[in-house]
C-alpha positions as CSV (number, residue, x, y, z in Angstrom):
1,M,-2.8,-45.9,-35.2
2,I,-3.7,-48.5,-32.6
3,D,-1.0,-47.3,-30.2
4,N,-3.0,-44.0,-30.3
5,I,-6.3,-45.7,-29.9
6,I,-5.0,-47.6,-26.9
7,S,-3.6,-44.4,-25.3
8,E,-6.6,-42.3,-25.8
9,T,-8.9,-45.0,-24.3
10,H,-6.6,-45.5,-21.4
11,D,-6.9,-41.7,-20.7
12,L,-10.6,-41.6,-21.1
13,K,-10.9,-44.5,-18.7
14,K,-8.9,-42.9,-16.0
15,L,-11.4,-40.0,-15.8
16,L,-14.5,-42.5,-15.2
17,G,-15.5,-42.6,-11.9
18,A,-17.0,-45.6,-10.0
19,R,-19.5,-48.1,-11.5
20,D,-22.3,-46.2,-9.9
21,S,-21.5,-43.1,-11.7
22,F,-22.4,-44.5,-14.9
23,K,-26.1,-44.1,-13.7
24,N,-25.6,-40.2,-13.2
25,H,-27.7,-37.9,-15.3
26,N,-25.9,-36.8,-18.6
27,F,-23.0,-39.5,-17.7
28,F,-23.5,-40.9,-21.1
29,R,-23.7,-37.7,-23.2
30,D,-20.5,-36.5,-21.4
31,L,-18.9,-39.5,-22.3
32,A,-19.8,-39.2,-25.9
33,N,-18.5,-35.7,-26.2
34,Q,-15.3,-36.8,-24.5
35,I,-14.7,-39.6,-27.1
36,A,-15.8,-37.5,-30.0
37,S,-13.0,-34.9,-29.2
38,Q,-10.4,-37.8,-29.4
39,K,-8.1,-37.6,-32.5
40,A,-7.7,-41.4,-33.2
41,L,-10.6,-43.0,-31.6
42,I,-13.2,-41.1,-33.5
43,K,-12.0,-42.2,-36.7
44,E,-12.8,-45.7,-36.2
45,P,-16.5,-46.7,-37.1
46,V,-17.0,-48.8,-34.1
47,V,-16.1,-45.9,-32.1
48,Q,-18.5,-43.6,-33.9
49,C,-21.2,-46.2,-33.6
50,F,-20.8,-46.3,-29.5
51,V,-20.6,-42.2,-29.6
52,E,-24.1,-42.5,-31.2
53,D,-25.4,-45.1,-29.1
54,A,-24.3,-43.1,-25.9
55,L,-25.7,-39.8,-27.0
56,E,-29.2,-41.8,-26.9
57,F,-28.6,-44.2,-24.2
58,E,-30.5,-42.6,-21.5
59,H,-33.6,-42.8,-23.4
60,V,-33.0,-46.0,-25.5
61,G,-30.9,-48.1,-23.1
62,K,-29.3,-50.3,-25.8
63,L,-25.9,-50.1,-27.7
64,V,-27.8,-50.9,-30.9
65,R,-25.2,-49.7,-33.4
66,T,-22.3,-50.8,-31.3
67,K,-23.4,-54.4,-31.3
68,R,-24.8,-54.5,-34.8
69,H,-21.3,-53.3,-36.0
70,I,-19.5,-56.1,-33.9
71,N,-22.0,-58.8,-34.9
72,E,-21.6,-58.1,-38.6
73,Q,-17.7,-58.0,-38.2
74,R,-17.4,-54.8,-40.2
75,S,-13.9,-54.7,-38.6
76,H,-11.8,-56.8,-36.1
77,Y,-12.1,-54.0,-33.5
78,V,-14.3,-53.9,-30.4
79,F,-14.9,-50.9,-28.4
80,S,-17.4,-50.3,-25.6
81,L,-18.3,-49.2,-22.1
82,F,-18.6,-52.8,-20.0
83,N,-19.9,-53.5,-16.9
84,A,-19.5,-57.2,-15.5
85,S,-19.0,-58.0,-12.0
86,Y,-16.9,-60.9,-12.6
87,F,-14.6,-59.0,-15.2
88,P,-13.9,-56.1,-12.7
89,S,-11.0,-55.1,-14.9
90,L,-13.6,-54.0,-17.8
91,S,-15.1,-50.8,-18.2
92,L,-14.2,-48.4,-21.1
93,D,-12.0,-50.6,-23.2
94,F,-10.8,-51.5,-26.7
95,L,-9.5,-54.8,-28.5
96,A,-8.3,-55.9,-31.8
97,Y,-8.6,-59.5,-32.7
98,R,-7.8,-62.1,-35.4
99,A,-10.7,-64.6,-36.0
100,L,-9.9,-68.3,-35.9
101,D,-11.3,-70.8,-38.3
102,V,-13.6,-73.7,-37.3
103,H,-14.0,-76.7,-39.4
104,N,-16.6,-76.0,-42.1
105,E,-18.8,-79.2,-41.8
106,L,-18.9,-78.9,-37.9
107,S,-20.0,-75.0,-38.0
108,T,-22.7,-76.0,-40.7
109,R,-24.0,-78.8,-38.7
110,F,-23.7,-77.1,-35.3
111,P,-24.2,-73.4,-36.1
112,S,-23.3,-70.7,-33.4
113,N,-22.4,-67.2,-32.8
114,T,-19.5,-68.1,-31.0
115,C,-16.3,-66.2,-32.3
116,P,-12.9,-67.9,-31.3
117,V,-10.2,-65.0,-31.7
118,V,-6.9,-64.3,-30.6
119,L,-6.2,-60.9,-28.9
120,E,-3.5,-58.8,-31.3
121,R,-4.0,-55.8,-29.4
122,S,-6.0,-54.5,-26.4
123,T,-6.3,-52.1,-23.5
124,E,-5.3,-53.2,-20.2
125,G,-8.9,-54.3,-19.0
126,F,-8.9,-57.1,-21.6
127,Q,-5.4,-58.2,-20.6
128,A,-6.4,-59.3,-17.1
129,R,-6.1,-63.4,-16.9
130,V,-9.7,-63.7,-15.7
131,V,-11.2,-62.0,-19.0
132,V,-11.1,-65.2,-21.3
133,A,-14.4,-64.5,-23.1
134,L,-16.7,-61.4,-23.8
135,F,-20.5,-62.0,-23.5
136,P,-22.9,-59.7,-25.1
137,E,-24.5,-59.0,-21.6
138,N,-20.9,-57.8,-20.6
139,H,-21.8,-54.3,-22.4
140,I,-23.2,-51.5,-20.2
141,D,-26.7,-52.2,-21.4
142,N,-26.5,-55.7,-19.9
143,L,-28.6,-57.4,-23.0
144,Q,-28.2,-60.3,-25.0
145,E,-29.9,-61.0,-28.3
146,Q,-30.5,-63.7,-30.5
147,D,-27.8,-62.8,-33.2
148,D,-25.0,-61.3,-30.7
149,R,-21.7,-62.7,-31.1
150,I,-19.8,-64.3,-28.2
151,F,-15.7,-63.9,-28.1
152,Y,-13.5,-66.4,-26.6
153,F,-10.2,-65.3,-26.4
154,I,-8.3,-68.4,-27.4
155,D,-4.8,-67.4,-26.6
156,K,-5.7,-67.4,-23.1
157,F,-7.0,-70.9,-23.2
158,V,-3.7,-71.9,-24.8
159,E,-1.5,-70.2,-22.1
160,R,-3.7,-71.4,-19.5
161,H,-3.7,-75.1,-20.7
162,Q,0.1,-74.8,-21.0
163,R,0.6,-73.3,-17.6
164,I,-1.8,-75.6,-15.6
165,T,-3.4,-78.6,-17.5
166,Q,-0.2,-80.0,-18.9
167,K,1.4,-79.7,-15.6
168,M,-1.3,-81.8,-14.2
169,I,-0.9,-84.3,-17.1
170,R,2.5,-84.8,-16.4
171,H,2.1,-85.3,-12.6
172,V,-1.4,-87.0,-11.9
173,V,-2.3,-88.7,-14.9
174,H,-0.8,-92.2,-16.1
175,E,1.6,-92.0,-18.7
176,N,-0.1,-94.0,-21.2
177,D,-3.2,-91.6,-21.1
178,F,-3.7,-88.3,-23.0
179,E,-1.0,-89.4,-25.4
180,L,-1.9,-87.1,-28.1
181,L,-2.6,-84.1,-26.2
182,R,0.9,-84.6,-24.2
183,N,2.6,-83.8,-27.5
184,A,0.4,-81.0,-28.9
185,T,1.7,-77.9,-30.0
186,A,0.3,-74.4,-29.4
187,V,-1.3,-74.5,-32.7
188,D,-2.9,-78.0,-31.7
189,I,-4.2,-76.4,-28.5
190,E,-5.5,-73.5,-30.3
191,R,-7.5,-75.4,-32.8
192,A,-9.0,-77.7,-30.0
193,S,-9.8,-74.9,-28.0
194,S,-11.7,-73.1,-30.8
195,H,-13.8,-76.2,-31.6
196,W,-14.5,-76.7,-28.0
197,V,-16.1,-73.1,-27.5
198,W,-17.9,-73.5,-30.6
199,L,-19.7,-76.6,-29.6
200,H,-20.0,-75.4,-26.1
201,E,-22.2,-72.5,-27.0
202,F,-24.1,-74.4,-29.6
203,H,-25.2,-76.9,-27.1
204,H,-26.0,-74.1,-24.2
205,R,-29.2,-73.7,-26.6
206,T,-30.2,-77.1,-26.9
207,G,-32.0,-79.7,-24.9
208,H,-34.9,-79.8,-22.7
209,M,-34.0,-76.8,-20.6
210,P,-31.8,-74.5,-22.7
211,L,-30.2,-71.2,-22.0
212,P,-31.2,-68.4,-21.7
213,K,-34.8,-69.5,-21.1
214,F,-34.1,-71.7,-18.1
215,L,-31.3,-69.4,-16.6
216,P,-33.0,-68.5,-13.5
217,W,-33.3,-72.2,-12.7
218,K,-29.6,-72.9,-13.5
219,S,-28.1,-69.9,-11.8
220,L,-27.2,-71.7,-8.4
221,K,-23.4,-72.9,-8.2
222,P,-24.1,-76.6,-8.5
223,L,-26.4,-76.2,-11.6
224,A,-24.3,-73.4,-13.1
225,G,-21.5,-76.1,-13.0
226,L,-23.7,-78.8,-14.1
227,E,-24.8,-76.9,-17.2
228,E,-21.3,-76.2,-18.2
229,L,-20.6,-79.9,-17.7
230,R,-23.6,-81.0,-19.6
231,V,-22.8,-79.1,-22.7
232,D,-19.3,-80.4,-22.5
233,L,-20.6,-83.9,-22.4
234,H,-22.3,-83.2,-25.6
235,A,-19.3,-82.0,-27.1
236,L,-17.3,-85.1,-26.3
237,Q,-20.1,-87.3,-28.0
238,I,-19.6,-85.3,-31.2
239,C,-15.8,-85.7,-31.0
240,M,-16.4,-89.4,-30.2
241,S,-18.6,-89.7,-33.4
242,G,-15.9,-88.5,-35.5
243,D,-18.0,-87.6,-38.3
244,A,-18.3,-83.7,-37.8
245,M,-14.5,-83.2,-38.2
246,P,-11.4,-84.8,-39.2
247,S,-10.3,-87.5,-36.9
248,Q,-7.1,-86.2,-35.6
249,L,-8.8,-82.9,-34.8
250,A,-11.8,-84.7,-33.0
251,E,-9.4,-86.8,-31.0
252,M,-7.3,-84.0,-30.0
253,T,-10.4,-81.9,-29.2
254,Y,-11.9,-84.9,-27.3
255,Q,-8.7,-85.1,-25.1
256,F,-8.5,-81.4,-24.5
257,I,-12.1,-81.0,-23.4
258,L,-11.8,-84.0,-21.0
259,A,-8.4,-83.0,-19.6
260,E,-9.6,-79.5,-19.0
261,R,-12.8,-80.7,-17.3
262,L,-11.3,-83.4,-15.3
263,L,-7.9,-81.9,-14.4
264,R,-7.7,-78.4,-14.6
265,Y,-11.1,-77.2,-13.4
266,P,-11.3,-79.2,-10.0
267,V,-8.3,-76.8,-8.8
268,E,-10.1,-73.8,-9.5
269,G,-11.3,-71.5,-6.7
270,N,-9.2,-70.6,-3.6
271,I,-10.6,-71.7,-0.2
272,K,-13.9,-72.6,-2.0
273,P,-14.3,-74.2,-5.2
274,N,-16.1,-72.3,-7.7
275,Y,-19.3,-73.7,-9.9
276,D,-16.8,-75.1,-12.7
277,A,-14.6,-77.0,-9.9
278,V,-17.9,-78.4,-8.4
279,A,-19.0,-79.8,-11.5
280,S,-15.6,-81.4,-12.4
281,Q,-15.9,-82.7,-9.0
282,L,-19.0,-84.2,-10.0
283,L,-17.4,-85.6,-13.3
284,F,-14.5,-87.0,-11.3
285,N,-16.4,-88.9,-8.9
286,Y,-19.1,-90.2,-11.3
287,L,-16.4,-91.6,-13.5
288,L,-14.5,-93.2,-10.6
289,S,-17.8,-94.4,-9.1
290,H,-18.9,-96.2,-12.5
291,G,-15.5,-97.3,-13.9
292,G,-14.8,-94.7,-16.4
293,I,-11.6,-94.1,-14.4
294,R,-9.5,-95.6,-11.8
295,M,-6.8,-94.6,-9.5
296,D,-3.5,-96.3,-9.3
297,N,-0.8,-94.9,-6.7
298,D,-2.5,-91.5,-6.9
299,L,-2.4,-91.7,-10.6
300,I,-5.7,-90.9,-12.7
301,C,-6.0,-94.0,-15.2
302,L,-8.4,-93.9,-18.0
303,T,-10.3,-97.1,-18.6
304,G,-11.8,-98.8,-21.6
305,L,-15.3,-98.1,-20.3
306,L,-14.8,-94.3,-20.4
307,N,-16.7,-93.4,-23.4
308,S,-19.6,-95.5,-22.5
309,V,-19.8,-94.1,-18.9
310,L,-19.7,-90.5,-20.2
311,R,-22.8,-91.4,-22.7
312,E,-24.7,-92.8,-19.8
313,F,-23.7,-89.6,-17.4
314,L,-25.1,-87.6,-19.9
315,E,-28.4,-89.5,-20.6
316,R,-28.7,-89.3,-16.7
317,I,-28.7,-85.5,-16.7
318,N,-30.9,-85.3,-19.9
319,A,-33.4,-87.7,-18.4
320,I,-33.7,-85.3,-15.2
321,E,-33.9,-82.1,-17.6
322,A,-36.7,-84.0,-19.5
323,T,-39.0,-84.2,-16.6
324,V,-39.6,-80.4,-17.3
325,I,-42.1,-81.5,-19.7
326,T,-44.3,-82.9,-16.9
327,Q,-43.1,-81.0,-13.9
328,D,-42.6,-77.4,-12.9
329,P,-39.1,-76.2,-13.2
330,I,-38.5,-75.9,-9.3
331,S,-39.0,-79.7,-9.1
332,V,-36.6,-80.4,-11.7
333,Q,-34.2,-78.0,-10.1
334,R,-34.3,-79.8,-6.9
335,M,-33.8,-83.1,-8.6
336,L,-30.7,-81.7,-10.4
337,I,-29.3,-80.5,-7.2
338,D,-29.9,-83.9,-5.4
339,F,-28.2,-85.6,-8.3
340,V,-25.0,-83.2,-8.1
341,H,-25.0,-83.9,-4.4
342,E,-24.6,-87.4,-4.7
343,Y,-21.1,-87.0,-6.2
344,V,-19.8,-83.9,-4.5
345,D,-18.4,-82.8,-1.1
346,F,-21.3,-80.3,0.0
347,D,-20.9,-79.0,3.7
348,P,-24.5,-78.2,5.0
349,T,-23.1,-76.4,8.0
350,V,-21.8,-73.6,5.7
351,G,-23.9,-74.1,2.8
352,D,-21.1,-74.6,0.4
353,Y,-18.8,-76.9,-1.3
354,R,-15.4,-78.0,-0.2
355,H,-12.3,-79.1,-2.5
356,L,-12.0,-82.8,-3.0
357,D,-8.9,-83.9,-0.7
358,Y,-7.0,-85.3,-3.6
359,F,-7.3,-82.3,-5.8
360,W,-6.8,-80.0,-3.0
361,Q,-3.4,-81.6,-2.1
362,V,-2.6,-81.6,-6.0
363,K,-3.3,-77.9,-6.1
364,Q,-0.9,-77.0,-3.2
365,K,2.0,-79.4,-4.4
366,L,1.9,-78.2,-8.1
367,S,1.1,-74.6,-7.1
368,V,-1.7,-74.5,-9.6
């Protein structure tokens, strides 16, 4: 059955025009009729929901039934029309997933609409390496409501970690550090990733400048990266506390988050670092400047001060954001940018950032 669903979706996707054609009069009605004529697709409830939404889309502008079906997890299928510039492979696509568990105490204390999953089957759009998550605003209505689920494709996190991060641990980190992570199995990484993304999304909606309310002031590259780093620093604090999940899982998740942020993200982006790489450049230089890490013959060494420096780092970010209580967001935005620029390589002549020489050389040497 799934083979037929995927085949029919691929055939329909080939008939779609350029994304601009999605705005054409009767586009959604025609698409709904084409989908309804498919033998396998139309039998699936999530597809039926999409067809009903598509018939009304020109007037309503929302995928109400489709997203309700997905949010309530009536099945483990997702089908929709997507339109996200950073996921160009997605348009009309389908996936079947297996949900992964999150520790009960942690999920209760830190409620989230995050859904860590493994992709079991999908159309080609979801198979692109860059598509590691699916956000509500990626659907054609570009909307995110309070109860909308956020999917993270954990199998891709595992593959990426094994392909890039583990290689960097072996080559650029002192042999005594990340001991637990060095010996992690794929299942260990899957569990750590699941708990990371859960805590990550929870903390986006906390603090003095939470998302999505303050997104307009956090959309610049340095602040988009800082926001990603801020929420992961909070996640590290929870792992350090050791009271929200079993100690072994907490330590594995801690090492996984730190390794991804400190090692893998700095080599992201080609000529210019992307926002995650800028944030990790900030993390690396801050930890180096304040004694959380040190360099020994080009190897990164974690120090006994690391946890206290991470706490102080988060406190500095939170203190700046707290000034939004008395100052306008534009002023706080400027202070946050100034803070980032204390620790990153910004080129004012082109108005963009440069890779750190150390990580650029690592990127070339290890081909990551």
